[in-house]
C-alpha positions as CSV (number, residue, x, y, z in Angstrom):
1,M,91.2,25.9,108.1
2,V,92.5,25.9,111.5
3,L,89.7,28.1,112.9
4,L,87.0,26.0,110.9
5,A,88.6,22.9,112.4
6,L,88.3,24.2,116.1
7,Y,84.4,24.6,115.3
8,D,84.2,21.1,113.8
9,N,82.2,22.6,110.8
10,D,83.5,22.9,107.6
11,K,80.5,24.7,106.5
12,V,80.8,27.7,108.9
13,T,80.4,30.8,107.2
14,L,83.0,33.7,107.8
15,R,80.3,36.1,109.0
16,K,79.3,33.3,111.9
17,L,83.0,32.6,112.5
18,I,83.7,36.3,113.0
19,E,80.6,36.6,115.3
20,R,81.8,33.5,117.3
21,T,85.4,34.7,117.8
22,K,84.4,38.2,118.6
23,S,82.4,37.2,121.6
24,S,85.2,35.0,122.7
25,T,88.0,37.4,122.3
26,A,86.3,40.6,123.7
27,P,87.6,39.7,127.5
28,V,91.2,39.2,125.9
29,N,90.8,42.5,123.9
30,N,89.8,44.5,126.6
31,T,92.5,43.2,129.0
32,V,95.2,43.8,126.3
33,K,93.8,47.6,126.0
34,R,93.7,48.0,129.7
35,S,97.4,46.7,129.9
36,G,98.5,49.1,127.3
37,D,96.7,52.0,129.2
38,W,98.5,50.9,132.4
39,L,101.8,50.7,130.6
40,K,101.3,54.1,129.6
41,R,100.6,55.3,132.9
42,L,103.6,53.7,134.5
43,R,105.9,55.4,131.9
44,R,104.5,58.6,132.8
45,L,105.2,58.2,136.3
46,E,108.5,56.9,135.7
47,A,109.3,60.1,133.7
48,F,107.8,62.2,136.4
49,L,109.6,60.4,139.3
50,R,113.1,61.0,137.1
51,G,112.2,64.6,136.9
52,D,111.5,64.5,133.3
53,I,108.2,66.5,133.3
54,S,107.8,66.9,129.4
55,N,105.6,63.6,129.2
């Protein structure tokens, strides 16, 4: 109901709602994914600098 209220339309279909939110959340999802990739890289670098080359 909260999502429906955001679009001021009680008759919006779930499919339309998904389409609308997918396009609006894509930049956020991409940023989160990239942040996860950078975190993995930083952890590998940290392990390398400590001398733990198993990662």
